[in-house]
LUMTORNU-138938 format. One record per atom (N, C-alpha, C): residue number from 1; residue in three letters; x, y, z. Coordinates in steps of 0.05 Angstrom, whole numbers. Layout:
     n   res        u        v        w
   NUM   ala        X        Y        Z
...
% end
This chain:
     n   res        u        v        w
     1   met    -2155     1534     3273
     1   met    -2162     1523     3297
     1   met    -2158     1496     3300
     2   asn    -2128     1495     3313
     2   asn    -2119     1468     3317
     2   asn    -2117     1455     3349
     3   leu    -2137     1439     3356
     3   leu    -2140     1436     3385
     3   leu    -2112     1413     3385
     4   phe    -2105     1419     3418
     4   phe    -2082     1393     3425
     4   phe    -2058     1394     3411
     5   ser    -2046     1430     3401
     5   ser    -2025     1430     3394
     5   ser    -2001     1429     3411
     6   asn    -1982     1434     3404
     6   asn    -1961     1440     3427
     6   asn    -1955     1461     3432
     7   phe    -1941     1466     3461
     7   phe    -1954     1490     3483
     7   phe    -1933     1508     3470
     8   tyr    -1921     1505     3454
     8   tyr    -1903     1526     3442
     8   tyr    -1910     1542     3424
     9   ser    -1925     1527     3405
     9   ser    -1939     1534     3391
     9   ser    -1966     1537     3392
    10   ser    -1983     1546     3408
    10   ser    -2012     1551     3419
    10   ser    -2005     1573     3426
    11   asp    -2034     1595     3418
    11   asp    -2036     1622     3422
    11   asp    -2059     1622     3454
    12   ile    -2070     1600     3461
    12   ile    -2090     1593     3484
    12   ile    -2089     1569     3500
    13   ile    -2076     1575     3522
    13   ile    -2077     1546     3541
    13   ile    -2106     1541     3553
    14   val    -2118     1527     3556
    14   val    -2139     1506     3573
    14   val    -2129     1478     3586
    15   ala    -2126     1493     3613
    15   ala    -2111     1463     3621
    15   ala    -2119     1470     3649
    16   ser    -2124     1444     3668
    16   ser    -2131     1447     3699
    16   ser    -2105     1454     3706
    17   pro    -2104     1469     3739
    17   pro    -2077     1463     3753
    17   pro    -2064     1446     3750
    18   leu    -2074     1413     3749
    18   leu    -2060     1390     3766
    18   leu    -2043     1393     3732
    19   ala    -2057     1394     3707
    19   ala    -2042     1385     3688
    19   ala    -2015     1405     3684
    20   leu    -2025     1426     3688
    20   leu    -1992     1451     3682
    20   leu    -1978     1431     3703
    21   ile    -1981     1430     3725
    21   ile    -1962     1421     3745
    21   ile    -1945     1396     3735
    22   lys    -1965     1373     3720
    22   lys    -1960     1352     3715
    22   lys    -1936     1350     3687
    23   lys    -1950     1379     3674
    23   lys    -1927     1376     3647
    23   lys    -1909     1401     3656
    24   ile    -1898     1413     3684
    24   ile    -1878     1431     3692
    24   ile    -1861     1412     3706
    25   asn    -1868     1389     3716
    25   asn    -1853     1366     3725
    25   asn    -1840     1342     3712
    26   gly    -1862     1342     3689
    26   gly    -1848     1321     3671
    26   gly    -1859     1296     3672
    27   val    -1891     1294     3688
    27   val    -1896     1272     3690
    27   val    -1930     1271     3668
    28   asp    -1926     1237     3655
    28   asp    -1945     1242     3639
    28   asp    -1966     1226     3657
    29   asp    -1987     1220     3641
    29   asp    -2010     1214     3651
    29   asp    -2007     1175     3665
    30   lys    -1998     1166     3653
    30   lys    -1987     1143     3678
    30   lys    -1972     1144     3705
    31   gly    -1966     1163     3708
    31   gly    -1956     1175     3737
    31   gly    -1928     1167     3731
    32   lys    -1907     1168     3712
    32   lys    -1882     1156     3708
    32   lys    -1861     1175     3721
    33   glu    -1840     1172     3741
    33   glu    -1819     1185     3755
    33   glu    -1820     1221     3733
    34   pro    -1820     1232     3747
    34   pro    -1807     1265     3727
    34   pro    -1786     1262     3720
    35   ala    -1781     1281     3698
    35   ala    -1762     1285     3689
    35   ala    -1747     1305     3696
    36   lys    -1712     1302     3679
    36   lys    -1693     1308     3713
    36   lys    -1696     1339     3699
    37   glu    -1703     1363     3678
    37   glu    -1707     1381     3682
    37   glu    -1739     1390     3682
    38   arg    -1743     1409     3688
    38   arg    -1768     1419     3698
    38   arg    -1777     1439     3673
    39   asp    -1796     1436     3661
    39   asp    -1802     1445     3636
    39   asp    -1826     1471     3635
    40   phe    -1827     1498     3655
    40   phe    -1845     1513     3645
    40   phe    -1830     1542     3627
    41   asp    -1828     1538     3613
    41   asp    -1813     1558     3597
    41   asp    -1840     1561     3580
    42   phe    -1862     1550     3575
    42   phe    -1888     1556     3560
    42   phe    -1909     1571     3575
    43   leu    -1894     1577     3597
    43   leu    -1914     1593     3613
    43   leu    -1897     1625     3612
    44   ser    -1879     1633     3601
    44   ser    -1855     1655     3601
    44   ser    -1873     1677     3587
    45   ser    -1890     1669     3564
    45   ser    -1905     1700     3557
    45   ser    -1937     1695     3552
    46   ile    -1939     1689     3577
    46   ile    -1967     1683     3582
    46   ile    -1971     1723     3587
    47   glu    -2000     1729     3573
    47   glu    -2004     1766     3584
    47   glu    -2034     1757     3595
    48   ile    -2050     1743     3580
    48   ile    -2078     1747     3604
    48   ile    -2080     1713     3611
    49   val    -2094     1714     3645
    49   val    -2092     1688     3655
    49   val    -2121     1692     3667
    50   val    -2142     1672     3654
    50   val    -2169     1665     3673
    50   val    -2175     1654     3686
    51   val    -2178     1650     3706
    51   val    -2190     1632     3734
    51   val    -2214     1624     3740
    52   asp    -2231     1613     3719
    52   asp    -2247     1603     3723
    52   asp    -2262     1584     3738
    53   his    -2279     1588     3761
    53   his    -2294     1578     3780
    53   his    -2266     1571     3798
    54   ala    -2259     1594     3811
    54   ala    -2235     1593     3836
    54   ala    -2244     1577     3863
    55   asp    -2264     1579     3861
    55   asp    -2280     1565     3884
    55   asp    -2280     1544     3879
    56   val    -2288     1525     3861
    56   val    -2281     1495     3857
    56   val    -2255     1477     3855
    57   ile    -2235     1501     3845
    57   ile    -2204     1494     3852
    57   ile    -2204     1495     3876
    58   leu    -2213     1517     3891
    58   leu    -2197     1514     3928
    58   leu    -2204     1490     3936
    59   met    -2226     1480     3925
    59   met    -2243     1449     3943
    59   met    -2228     1431     3928
    60   gln    -2208     1429     3905
    60   gln    -2188     1415     3888
    60   gln    -2160     1407     3908
    61   ser    -2150     1429     3901
    61   ser    -2121     1427     3912
    61   ser    -2107     1465     3896
    62   trp    -2111     1474     3920
    62   trp    -2110     1505     3907
    62   trp    -2074     1511     3905
    63   ser    -2058     1493     3920
    63   ser    -2030     1488     3911
    63   ser    -2022     1487     3891
    64   his    -2034     1478     3872
    64   his    -2028     1475     3845
    64   his    -2036     1498     3835
    65   leu    -2044     1510     3837
    65   leu    -2053     1533     3830
    65   leu    -2036     1557     3833
    66   tyr    -2033     1565     3861
    66   tyr    -2012     1576     3858
    66   tyr    -1982     1569     3855
    67   ala    -1977     1548     3854
    67   ala    -1943     1543     3837
    67   ala    -1951     1548     3815
    68   val    -1968     1540     3794
    68   val    -1970     1555     3768
    68   val    -1960     1581     3759
    69   phe    -1979     1599     3781
    69   phe    -1974     1624     3788
    69   phe    -1948     1638     3787
    70   glu    -1937     1624     3810
    70   glu    -1898     1627     3817
    70   glu    -1888     1621     3792
    71   gln    -1889     1604     3765
    71   gln    -1876     1595     3752
    71   gln    -1885     1618     3725
    72   leu    -1901     1639     3726
    72   leu    -1914     1644     3709
    72   leu    -1896     1682     3703
    73   asn    -1886     1675     3674
    73   asn    -1872     1701     3659
    73   asn    -1845     1705     3678
    74   gln    -1831     1675     3680
    74   gln    -1806     1677     3685
    74   gln    -1788     1678     3656
    75   leu    -1757     1682     3662
    75   leu    -1753     1684     3627
    75   leu    -1745     1654     3627
    76   pro    -1745     1643     3601
    76   pro    -1742     1620     3590
    76   pro    -1712     1615     3591
    77   ser    -1708     1592     3602
    77   ser    -1682     1568     3596
    77   ser    -1671     1566     3571
    78   lys    -1692     1566     3553
    78   lys    -1684     1563     3516
    78   lys    -1695     1578     3505
    79   glu    -1685     1576     3474
    79   glu    -1701     1593     3460
    79   glu    -1728     1585     3446
    80   his    -1730     1565     3440
    80   his    -1754     1550     3428
    80   his    -1757     1559     3401
    81   gly    -1746     1568     3391
    81   gly    -1749     1578     3365
    81   gly    -1764     1603     3361
    82   thr    -1756     1627     3379
    82   thr    -1766     1648     3382
    82   thr    -1749     1666     3361
    83   asn    -1761     1683     3357
    83   asn    -1749     1702     3337
    83   asn    -1737     1728     3364
    84   val    -1711     1735     3371
    84   val    -1710     1746     3387
    84   val    -1711     1774     3384
    85   met    -1707     1780     3364
    85   met    -1710     1809     3345
    85   met    -1743     1821     3357
    86   arg    -1749     1801     3368
    86   arg    -1788     1816     3371
    86   arg    -1790     1820     3394
    87   ile    -1775     1805     3421
    87   ile    -1775     1810     3445
    87   ile    -1780     1834     3455
    88   arg    -1796     1838     3473
    88   arg    -1797     1870     3483
    88   arg    -1780     1875     3503
    89   pro    -1770     1901     3509
    89   pro    -1744     1904     3526
    89   pro    -1756     1890     3559
    90   trp    -1778     1892     3564
    90   trp    -1785     1900     3588
    90   trp    -1798     1866     3594
    91   tyr    -1785     1844     3575
    91   tyr    -1790     1813     3579
    91   tyr    -1755     1808     3588
    92   leu    -1752     1817     3577
    92   leu    -1715     1816     3579
    92   leu    -1716     1826     3609
    93   asp    -1729     1848     3616
    93   asp    -1721     1860     3647
    93   asp    -1737     1845     3668
    94   gln    -1752     1824     3660
    94   gln    -1772     1814     3680
    94   gln    -1789     1833     3694
    95   his    -1799     1849     3673
    95   his    -1829     1860     3678
    95   his    -1851     1851     3669
    96   ala    -1853     1827     3652
    96   ala    -1870     1817     3647
    96   ala    -1899     1819     3658
    97   arg    -1886     1807     3691
    97   arg    -1917     1799     3708
    97   arg    -1934     1824     3706
    98   tyr    -1910     1845     3705
    98   tyr    -1934     1869     3716
    98   tyr    -1950     1878     3689
    99   tyr    -1940     1872     3662
    99   tyr    -1971     1878     3651
    99   tyr    -1987     1853     3639
   100   arg    -1984     1826     3646
   100   arg    -2004     1807     3651
   100   arg    -2027     1813     3670
   101   gln    -2049     1813     3654
   101   gln    -2081     1815     3662
   101   gln    -2093     1785     3670
   102   thr    -2101     1790     3687
   102   thr    -2109     1766     3709
   102   thr    -2141     1765     3708
   103   ile    -2149     1753     3713
   103   ile    -2178     1749     3720
   103   ile    -2192     1726     3735
   104   leu    -2192     1732     3763
   104   leu    -2206     1716     3777
   104   leu    -2240     1709     3784
   105   leu    -2251     1686     3775
   105   leu    -2282     1684     3768
   105   leu    -2290     1664     3797
   106   ser    -2298     1673     3814
   106   ser    -2304     1651     3841
   106   ser    -2344     1659     3846
   107   ser    -2346     1639     3862
   107   ser    -2373     1651     3874
   107   ser    -2379     1668     3902
   108   tyr    -2356     1660     3908
   108   tyr    -2354     1680     3942
   108   tyr    -2329     1688     3938
   109   leu    -2316     1701     3956
   109   leu    -2289     1710     3970
   109   leu    -2272     1691     3991
   110   thr    -2249     1685     3983
   110   thr    -2230     1668     4010
   110   thr    -2211     1681     4014
   111   pro    -2194     1680     4039
   111   pro    -2171     1696     4047
   111   pro    -2142     1677     4027
   112   glu    -2148     1646     4010
   112   glu    -2137     1632     3999
   112   glu    -2131     1658     3962
   113   met    -2161     1668     3961
   113   met    -2154     1679     3935
   113   met    -2146     1704     3941
   114   asn    -2153     1719     3959
   114   asn    -2138     1744     3969
   114   asn    -2107     1740     3973
   115   ala    -2103     1723     3985
   115   ala    -2064     1723     3984
   115   ala    -2057     1721     3954
   116   leu    -2074     1698     3935
   116   leu    -2066     1700     3906
   116   leu    -2066     1728     3892
   117   phe    -2084     1743     3903
   117   phe    -2091     1761     3881
   117   phe    -2070     1793     3890
   118   asn    -2069     1786     3919
   118   asn    -2051     1810     3929
   118   asn    -2022     1798     3918
   119   gly    -2017     1778     3920
   119   gly    -1975     1771     3919
   119   gly    -1978     1767     3897
   120   leu    -1992     1748     3873
   120   leu    -1981     1750     3845
   120   leu    -1997     1764     3834
   121   cys    -2012     1776     3832
   121   cys    -2027     1794     3813
   121   cys    -2026     1823     3819
   122   leu    -2000     1828     3799
   122   leu    -1980     1853     3804
   122   leu    -1986     1870     3782
   123   asn    -2005     1872     3771
   123   asn    -2012     1890     3745
   123   asn    -2004     1914     3751
   124   tyr    -1987     1933     3731
   124   tyr    -1985     1955     3738
   124   tyr    -2009     1983     3737
   125   glu    -2027     1969     3728
   125   glu    -2052     1996     3724
   125   glu    -2070     1996     3743
   126   gly    -2056     1971     3767
   126   gly    -2081     1966     3789
   126   gly    -2098     1952     3797
   127   lys    -2117     1938     3811
   127   lys    -2133     1918     3817
   127   lys    -2165     1928     3824
   128   val    -2178     1906     3813
   128   val    -2206     1919     3813
   128   val    -2219     1890     3824
   129   lys    -2240     1901     3844
   129   lys    -2261     1871     3849
   129   lys    -2286     1880     3850
   130   leu    -2297     1865     3835
   130   leu    -2323     1869     3825
   130   leu    -2341     1856     3834
   131   val    -2363     1861     3847
   131   val    -2376     1834     3860
   131   val    -2411     1843     3852
   132   thr    -2417     1821     3855
   132   thr    -2447     1815     3829
   132   thr    -2470     1813     3856
   133   glu    -2496     1837     3848
   133   glu    -2512     1841     3872
   133   glu    -2530     1830     3864
   134   tyr    -2545     1805     3872
   134   tyr    -2568     1797     3863
   134   tyr    -2597     1811     3879
   135   lys    -2616     1814     3864
   135   lys    -2641     1821     3879
   135   lys    -2654     1802     3893
   136   gly    -2650     1777     3894
   136   gly    -2657     1760     3907
   136   gly    -2687     1751     3898
   137   val    -2699     1736     3923
   137   val    -2719     1714     3913
   137   val    -2746     1713     3938
   138   leu    -2732     1736     3956
   138   leu    -2753     1741     3981
   138   leu    -2787     1746     3969
   139   ser    -2783     1766     3954
   139   ser    -2802     1797     3943
   139   ser    -2819     1780     3929
   140   lys    -2811     1758     3917
   140   lys    -2827     1737     3911
   140   lys    -2841     1707     3924
   141   ile    -2831     1711     3944
   141   ile    -2854     1681     3959
   141   ile    -2884     1700     3967
   142   gln    -2900     1675     3960
   142   gln    -2924     1690     3955
   142   gln    -2934     1673     3987
   143   phe    -2926     1659     4002
   143   phe    -2939     1649     4032
   143   phe    -2913     1652     4051
   144   glu    -2920     1671     4066
   144   glu    -2896     1674     4086
   144   glu    -2904     1650     4104
   145   ala    -2872     1643     4118
   145   ala    -2866     1626     4131
   145   ala    -2853     1630     4156
   146   pro    -2871     1625     4179
   146   pro    -2857     1637     4197
   146   pro    -2823     1626     4205
   147   gln    -2804     1639     4220
   147   gln    -2779     1629     4217
   147   gln    -2780     1629     4257
   148   val    -2770     1599     4257
   148   val    -2769     1595     4289
   148   val    -2742     1581     4296
   149   tyr    -2725     1585     4313
   149   tyr    -2707     1587     4323
   149   tyr    -2709     1574     4354
   150   glu    -2690     1551     4356
   150   glu    -2697     1529     4378
   150   glu    -2667     1524     4387
   151   arg    -2667     1530     4407
   151   arg    -2632     1536     4427
   151   arg    -2631     1502     4439
   152   phe    -2607     1492     4438
   152   phe    -2619     1468     4448
   152   phe    -2584     1469     4474
   153   asp    -2592     1451     4485
   153   asp    -2561     1457     4515
   153   asp    -2546     1424     4506
   154   ala    -2515     1437     4507
   154   ala    -2493     1409     4500
   154   ala    -2475     1409     4528
   155   ser    -2465     1386     4532
   155   ser    -2455     1382     4560
   155   ser    -2431     1402     4549
   156   ser    -2415     1389     4529
   156   ser    -2397     1396     4529
   156   ser    -2390     1403     4506
   157   ile    -2369     1422     4492
   157   ile    -2356     1432     4462
   157   ile    -2363     1410     4443
   158   thr    -2352     1382     4454
   158   thr    -2346     1366     4432
   158   thr    -2370     1344     4434
   159   glu    -2386     1351     4446
   159   glu    -2424     1334     4446
   159   glu    -2436     1350     4426
   160   val    -2432     1373     4424
   160   val    -2446     1390     4407
   160   val    -2456     1378     4375
   161   asp    -2444     1368     4368
   161   asp    -2463     1346     4340
   161   asp    -2484     1331     4357
   162   asp    -2472     1320     4373
   162   asp    -2489     1298     4378
   162   asp    -2517     1299     4385
   163   ala    -2510     1331     4405
   163   ala    -2539     1344     4418
   163   ala    -2549     1356     4401
   164   arg    -2542     1371     4376
   164   arg    -2561     1379     4356
   164   arg    -2577     1361     4335
   165   phe    -2558     1338     4331
   165   phe    -2580     1321     4322
   165   phe    -2602     1300     4338
   166   asp    -2587     1305     4364
   166   asp    -2607     1295     4385
   166   asp    -2628     1308     4384
   167   his    -2628     1330     4384
   167   his    -2649     1360     4390
   167   his    -2659     1348     4365
   168   phe    -2650     1358     4340
   168   phe    -2674     1355     4323
   168   phe    -2694     1328     4316
   169   cys    -2670     1297     4319
   169   cys    -2700     1278     4318
   169   cys    -2719     1274     4339
   170   lys    -2710     1292     4356
   170   lys    -2739     1289     4382
   170   lys    -2763     1305     4386
   171   lys    -2748     1336     4376
   171   lys    -2762     1369     4386
   171   lys    -2769     1374     4340
   172   val    -2755     1375     4336
   172   val    -2764     1392     4311
   172   val    -2772     1370     4288
   173   ser    -2763     1352     4277
   173   ser    -2770     1343     4259
   173   ser    -2800     1321     4269
   174   ser    -2819     1313     4242
   174   ser    -2834     1294     4243
   174   ser    -2841     1274     4230
   175   val    -2840     1261     4248
   175   val    -2836     1230     4241
   175   val    -2857     1209     4222
   176   val    -2858     1205     4198
   176   val    -2876     1192     4187
   176   val    -2868     1156     4183
   177   pro    -2881     1149     4202
   177   pro    -2879     1121     4207
   177   pro    -2884     1098     4185
   178   leu    -2902     1111     4162
   178   leu    -2912     1088     4149
   178   leu    -2904     1097     4120
   179   trp    -2895     1072     4103
   179   trp    -2881     1084     4078
   179   trp    -2907     1094     4057
   180   asp    -2929     1080     4057
   180   asp    -2955     1087     4046
   180   asp    -2960     1124     4043
   181   phe    -2951     1127     4073
   181   phe    -2969     1161     4080
   181   phe    -2949     1165     4066
   182   phe    -2910     1161     4064
   182   phe    -2890     1183     4056
   182   phe    -2890     1179     4025
   183   leu    -2913     1157     4016
   183   leu    -2910     1163     3985
   183   leu    -2937     1190     3979
   184   cys    -2952     1196     3995
   184   cys    -2971     1206     3988
   184   cys    -2958     1243     3997
   185   cys    -2935     1242     4009
   185   cys    -2923     1270     4013
   185   cys    -2909     1275     3988
   186   glu    -2911     1263     3968
   186   glu    -2887     1261     3941
   186   glu    -2896     1293     3935
   187   lys    -2921     1295     3942
   187   lys    -2928     1321     3923
   187   lys    -2918     1347     3937
   188   leu    -2904     1343     3960
   188   leu    -2895     1362     3974
   188   leu    -2863     1370     3971
   189   asp    -2854     1385     3977
   189   asp    -2831     1390     3977
   189   asp    -2814     1379     4001
   190   val    -2805     1366     3997
   190   val    -2773     1347     4022
   190   val    -2757     1363     4024
   191   tyr    -2744     1378     4037
   191   tyr    -2717     1391     4041
   191   tyr    -2698     1366     4043
   192   met    -2699     1347     4067
   192   met    -2684     1328     4086
   192   met    -2700     1301     4088
   193   cys    -2689     1282     4083
   193   cys    -2703     1269     4096
   193   cys    -2677     1233     4114
   194   phe    -2677     1222     4132
   194   phe    -2664     1204     4148
   194   phe    -2680     1177     4143
   195   ala    -2673     1155     4127
   195   ala    -2673     1135     4138
   195   ala    -2669     1122     4162
   196   phe    -2672     1101     4169
   196   phe    -2670     1089     4196
   196   phe    -2679     1058     4192
   197   gly    -2662     1033     4208
   197   gly    -2670     1012     4196
   197   gly    -2698     1003     4208
   198   ser    -2705      991     4188
   198   ser    -2738      967     4192
   198   ser    -2746      960     4168
   199   asp    -2761      954     4167
   199   asp    -2776      937     4142
   199   asp    -2773      955     4117
   200   tyr    -2783      989     4116
   200   tyr    -2791     1001     4101
   200   tyr    -2771     1029     4110
   201   gly    -2770     1028     4137
   201   gly    -2753     1042     4149
   201   gly    -2765     1070     4154
   202   thr    -2754     1080     4182
   202   thr    -2763     1104     4200
   202   thr    -2760     1130     4181
   203   leu    -2784     1140     4165
   203   leu    -2770     1170     4162
   203   leu    -2774     1191     4171
   204   ile    -2758     1214     4171
   204   ile    -2760     1237     4185
   204   ile    -2753     1253     4164
   205   cys    -2778     1274     4156
   205   cys    -2774     1290     4139
   205   cys    -2779     1324     4156
   206   ile    -2771     1335     4135
   206   ile    -2774     1371     4145
   206   ile    -2785     1379     4115
   207   asn    -2819     1388     4118
   207   asn    -2834     1395     4093
   207   asn    -2825     1431     4094
   208   val    -2814     1439     4066
   208   val    -2809     1468     4074
   208   val    -2835     1476     4053
% end
């Protein structure tokens, strides 16, 4: 196995969407101007695509991933040393996308993932969505804690965030004014802590 080999002599490509887009556009790591000709022929014979952590890619730049998928299984512009006698007929008929297997892995499903799944994943065998069911941890809780829902009023929809925070500070939270006393609370599981200006800070904490 040889890492960092040439794209056209590699069996497996492990790369981020951004790195592939930079390769397609001919941009190097120093951010130089793109080459005159775009190079995406190395994506023409991809048979299996695994998109791991699609939810993380969604938070970065989903457009890069979508652009890469649009270039998959296109007819190459050059031979690149290919043995023409070994090319399957359905590749020449531009049917390779219908034989490609695509696996999307994500912690949750979004409309963007559905659009990619329905629009650019076209395997002729069909599509399957699998959802992992977790048993949860509520049954493992030893001490039941009551859940209390509090309602607050806001003068307008633009003031909702400020009104919620004001209600939280005045009605919900418990104030711990002394730093020494806060150090004694380290044995508790502190879920959230806000510090305000003073010598040691006035701490507003919620204990779970």
